[in-house]
C-alpha positions as CSV (number, residue, x, y, z in Angstrom):
1,M,65.2,87.1,111.7
2,R,68.6,87.7,110.6
3,V,69.5,91.1,109.2
4,S,72.1,90.9,106.6
5,R,75.2,93.3,106.9
6,A,74.6,95.8,104.8
7,V,70.9,96.2,106.0
8,T,73.0,96.8,109.2
9,C,75.2,99.2,108.2
10,L,72.9,100.9,106.2
11,M,71.0,101.4,109.5
12,V,73.6,102.3,111.5
13,C,74.5,104.9,109.5
14,A,71.6,106.5,109.3
15,V,71.7,107.3,113.2
16,Y,74.8,107.9,113.0
17,A,74.2,110.8,110.3
18,G,71.4,112.0,112.4
19,L,72.7,112.0,115.8
20,L,75.3,114.1,114.1
21,A,72.9,116.7,112.6
22,A,70.8,116.7,115.5
23,S,74.1,117.5,117.4
24,G,74.6,121.2,117.1
25,P,71.8,124.4,117.1
26,A,71.7,124.8,113.5
27,G,71.4,120.9,112.7
28,A,72.2,119.2,109.7
29,E,72.9,122.5,107.4
30,S,75.5,123.1,109.1
31,W,77.8,120.8,107.1
32,L,80.1,122.6,104.9
33,P,80.7,121.3,101.1
34,A,84.5,120.5,100.3
35,E,85.7,119.3,96.8
36,Q,88.6,116.9,98.1
37,A,88.6,114.1,100.8
38,K,92.1,112.7,101.4
39,M,92.1,109.3,101.8
40,Q,94.8,107.0,104.0
41,T,95.4,103.7,102.1
42,L,97.2,100.5,103.3
43,D,98.4,97.8,100.9
44,K,97.6,94.8,103.4
45,I,100.5,92.5,101.3
46,T,103.4,95.0,101.1
47,A,102.3,96.9,104.1
48,R,102.4,100.5,102.5
49,I,100.0,103.1,104.1
50,A,99.4,106.3,101.7
51,S,97.6,109.5,101.4
52,V,96.1,110.1,98.3
53,E,93.7,113.1,98.0
54,V,90.2,112.7,95.7
55,R,88.4,115.4,94.1
56,V,84.8,115.1,93.9
57,G,83.8,113.9,90.0
58,Q,87.6,112.8,89.4
59,P,88.6,108.9,90.0
60,V,92.2,107.8,91.5
61,R,93.4,104.6,90.6
62,L,94.9,102.7,93.7
63,G,96.1,99.3,92.6
64,T,93.2,97.6,90.5
65,L,90.8,99.6,92.8
66,E,89.0,103.0,91.3
67,I,88.0,104.9,93.9
68,W,85.1,107.8,92.9
69,L,84.4,110.9,95.3
70,D,80.5,111.8,95.1
71,D,80.0,114.3,97.9
72,C,82.5,115.3,100.7
73,R,81.3,117.5,104.2
74,Y,82.9,118.7,107.1
75,R,81.3,120.7,110.6
76,P,83.0,124.4,110.8
77,P,85.0,124.8,113.0
78,E,82.6,126.0,116.5
79,E,81.3,122.5,116.0
80,P,81.9,119.1,117.2
81,P,84.8,118.3,114.0
82,E,83.5,115.9,111.9
83,H,84.6,114.8,108.4
84,A,81.7,112.9,105.8
85,A,82.5,111.7,102.5
86,F,80.2,109.7,100.2
87,L,82.3,107.1,97.8
88,R,82.1,104.5,95.3
89,I,84.6,102.3,94.9
90,Y,85.2,99.7,91.9
91,D,87.5,96.8,91.8
92,K,88.4,96.8,88.5
93,G,91.0,93.8,88.5
94,Y,93.9,93.4,86.1
95,A,94.0,93.3,82.4
96,G,92.5,90.0,82.2
97,Q,88.9,91.2,83.8
98,A,85.9,91.9,81.7
99,Q,83.9,94.5,84.1
100,A,84.8,96.1,87.1
101,E,82.7,95.1,90.4
102,Q,81.1,97.8,92.5
103,I,82.8,96.9,96.1
104,F,81.9,100.1,98.0
105,S,79.3,102.6,97.8
106,G,78.5,104.7,100.8
107,W,79.2,107.2,103.4
108,M,82.5,107.4,105.2
109,F,82.9,109.5,108.7
110,A,86.7,110.4,109.2
111,S,85.9,110.0,113.3
112,S,84.0,106.4,113.2
113,P,85.9,104.6,110.3
114,A,84.2,101.3,111.2
115,I,80.9,102.1,110.7
116,S,81.2,101.9,107.1
117,A,84.2,100.1,106.6
118,M,85.2,99.1,103.2
119,E,86.2,95.2,103.3
120,H,88.3,94.4,100.7
121,A,91.2,91.3,100.6
122,V,93.8,93.3,99.6
123,Y,93.4,97.2,100.2
124,D,92.2,99.3,103.1
125,V,90.6,102.7,102.5
126,T,89.8,105.3,105.2
127,L,88.6,108.9,105.3
128,I,91.3,111.5,106.7
129,A,89.3,114.7,105.7
130,C,87.6,116.8,103.7
131,S,88.4,120.4,102.4
132,N,88.8,122.9,99.9
133,T,91.6,123.7,97.6
134,A,91.3,126.9,98.3
135,S,91.7,126.2,102.1
136,T,95.0,123.9,101.8
137,A,96.5,126.8,100.0
138,S,98.7,129.1,102.2
139,S,97.9,132.4,102.0
140,D,100.4,135.6,102.8
């Protein structure tokens, strides 16, 4: 029996998320919500690496891609570090393309980017960290 890559990815992500939830004493309730995600992008053609910040509900354009952050969570400092983001990524193409194609939808984990990786001929997108705008600002 042959299992599709998408189904395999979903099964692996579900197992990984279950392990993360069970790893701490408080379980899944210990994930903290975040307002934005820091992503690292790679343009494979030009070999340019860039860091972009994506806010929940506000799309970011990267070449022909449009990145939507639906949810971003991180573990508190007293637990093993982990960041997870639910992303939707569309390839909008160039001016002649009629409709955007969804090329990724799912959870990405900062500590294990290969578990749920976006596959694209030109771009790589990986999660670095989730944060809140208040926590990134310096306080006096």
